[in-house]
N, C-alpha and C positions, 0 to 999 in steps of 0.2 A: 414652571411645572403646572400642569392641570391638577386642581384639587377637588376631591369628592367631599362634599360637606357631611355626607352620611358616615364617614369613617374617621376614627381618631388616629389611626396608623395607615400609612400607605408606603407601598414600594416604589422605587423608581430606579432607572437604569441610566448609565451614562458611559458612552464609549469614547476613549481616547487612544490614539495611535502613538504608541511609545517611540516608534521610529523618528517621529518628529523632533524628539529631544537630542537625536544624534548621540545616543549613548554609546559607550564602548563596552566590550566584553569585561566583566568583573565589576561594573558600576552597580550601585544600589540606588533605587529610586524610592523616595519617601513621598507619600501622597495622603490626602484626606479630601473629604467632601465638606463644603460649607453651604449653608442655605439661609436666605433672609426671608422674613415674613413681609406682608404688605400692609403694615400698620402706618397709615398715612398721617394719623393724628399724632402718635408719639414717636414716630420715626421707625424705620426698619430695624429689627433686632436680628442677629445672626446666631446660628448654632452650628458648631463644627464637629464632625465625627472624630473617632480616634485616628491616630496615625497608622498607616498601613504601609507595607514595604513590598517592592518588587526587586529581586536581585537577578541581574543579568549573568548568565554563566560565564566564567572565565574561558580564555582560549583552550586551557589545558582541559577544563571540563567538557568543552564542546568536542574537542578532539577525542577525549576518552569515550564520550557518548556516540560520537560517529564511528569509532572503532568497534563498539559493542553492536551498533546497528548493522554495520558492514558484516560482521561475523554472523549475525542472525540471519540476515537476507541471503548470504552465500549458503549458509546451512539449509535454509528453506527451499532455495532453488534446487540444491543438489538432491534434497529429499523428494521434491516434486519430480525430478528426472528419474530417480529411482522407482517411484510410484508408477510413473508412466511406463517404464520398462517392464515392471511386473504386470501392469495391465495388458500389455501387448502379449506377454507370455500366456496370460490367463485366457486371452481371446484366441490364440492358436490352439491351446489345448482343448477349448470347448469346441472349437471348429472341427478338430480331429474326432472328437467323441460323436459329433452330430452327422458326420459323412455316412455312416452306415444305417442311420435311423430314418424311418419313414415319417414319423410324427414327433412332435415336440411334447414332451411330458411336463407336468407341473414343475418338477425338480429342475429341469433345464431352463424353463421360464424364469425360475427363481435365480439360477446362475446368471442369466442374461441381465435380470434386474440388479443383481449385485455388481455386474460390471458396469452398468450405467450409473450406479450409486457412487462407485469408486471414480468414474470419469467426472461426475459432478462435484465430488469432493475435491478432485484436482483443480478444477476451475475455480472453486471457492478459495482454495489455498493461493492460487495465482492472483486472485483479485487482492487478497491480503498482502502478498508480497509488493504488488504494485503500489498499494497505499502506503506501505512501510518505506519504500524507496522515495516516493514523493515527499513524505513528511520529513525524512532524513535530509534530503537535498534542501528543503525549505529552511530548516533549522541551521543547516551550515551557512546557507547564503545570507541569512538574516544578519549575522555578525562577523562574517569573514570575507575578505576580498578574494574572490576566486577568479582565476585566469579565464578569459573569454572563450579560449579554446576548450577548456574543461567543461565550461557551462554549455557548450554546444554539444559535447559528447553526452553530458548528463541528459540534455533534452532529447538526444537521439535514443538514449537508453529508455527513457520514459515512453517514447513513441513505440519502441519495440515491444514493450510490455503491453501497450494499448492494442497493438496488432495481434497479439496472441488472443486476447479476449474480445474477438470481433462478434458483431451481431449474428453473422453466419454460424459461428460456433455454437452460440446459444440456441439458435434455430435448429441446428443439426441435433442437439441433445432433445429438444422438444419433438422433432420428427421421430427420433429412435424410440422415444417413450411412447408416443402414439402408436408406432408399429408394434410394439410389445403387446399392447392390449388386444390386437387382432392378428397376431402374427401367425403365419404358416411356415411350414418347412422350408418352402422355396424362398421365403423372405429372409431366413436367418443368415444365410451366407452373405447376402447383400448388406444386411444390417451390420454384421460383425466386421465385415470389410471396411465399411464407412468408419466405424468406430476405431479400427486399427489405423487406417490411413490419417484420421484426424489426430490420434495420439501420436503417431510418428511425426507429424508436422509440428505439434506442440514441442515434442522433445528436441527436434532440430532447432526451433527457435529459441527454446530455452537454453540450450547449449551455447548458442550465439550470445544470448544476453549474459550468461554467466561469464564468458570470456571478456565481454565488453565491460561488464561490472569490475572485474579484477583488474583490467587494464586501467580503467578510470580511477580506482582506489590507489593503484600504484602511482599513477601521475599526480594525484592530489598529495599524497604523502611526499613524493619527490619534490613537488613545488613548494610545500610547507617547510621541508628540510633546507631547501635553497635559501628561502626567505629568512629562516633562523640563522643560517650561516652568515648571511649578509649582516644581519643585526649584531651578531657576535664580532664580526670583523670591524664593524663601526665602533 
C-alpha cells in the first residue's frame, strides 16, 4: 500500500472475486483484512480487522427472489403497454380536435407537450425494465446451473429490449421536441402521426417481449422442477 506520511489514518480498497472460491448457494464466507508494517529493525508487526461475513443466498431464497422479480417485470411491462395504448388514444383525440382549427393555441401546444412527456416517461420506464431483467438474469446465473437453451432465449430477450430503446427512438423524441418550439398547423398532423406510429411499434415489440418473458419463466420453472424430481428419485 502506498502511504501518506501526512495522515494518521488512510482508507484503502481491495477487490476479491468470490466466484474463485467456487462457493455454493447457502454458504457463508468469513473474511478479514490483515496488514503488516515495514519495520525492518524490529520485524514486521501485523494488525487484523474484525471478522466480516458474506452469506450466499440459498437456492430457495434465489428462487423466491426470482419469482418476485418476474412478477415485478411482468407487471411493469403490462403497465407500459397500457400507458402506450392510452397515449395512442390521446393522440387520436387531439388529432380530431385540431382538424377544424386553423391555428394552434397555447392550450393545444400544452396538450402536445403533455403527450411528449408521456412518451418520454414510457421510454424511461422501459429502460428501468431492461435493467431489472439484466440484473435478475445475472443473479440467477451466478449460483444456478441454467440450461444453455434457456440462456440463449434470455439473451434473445435482452436483445429485444435493447431493440426497443434504439438511438433512432431517442432522436425522434428530440426531433418532435424541437418541432414543438416552432410548430405550425401543417406540422401538427405529421408530428402526431410520427408519435402514434412510434408508440404502436413499441407496443408491438413489448407484446412480443412479454410473451417471450412468460415462456422463458415457464421453461425455467419446468427445468427446475424436473431437476428437483430427479434428486428426489435418487
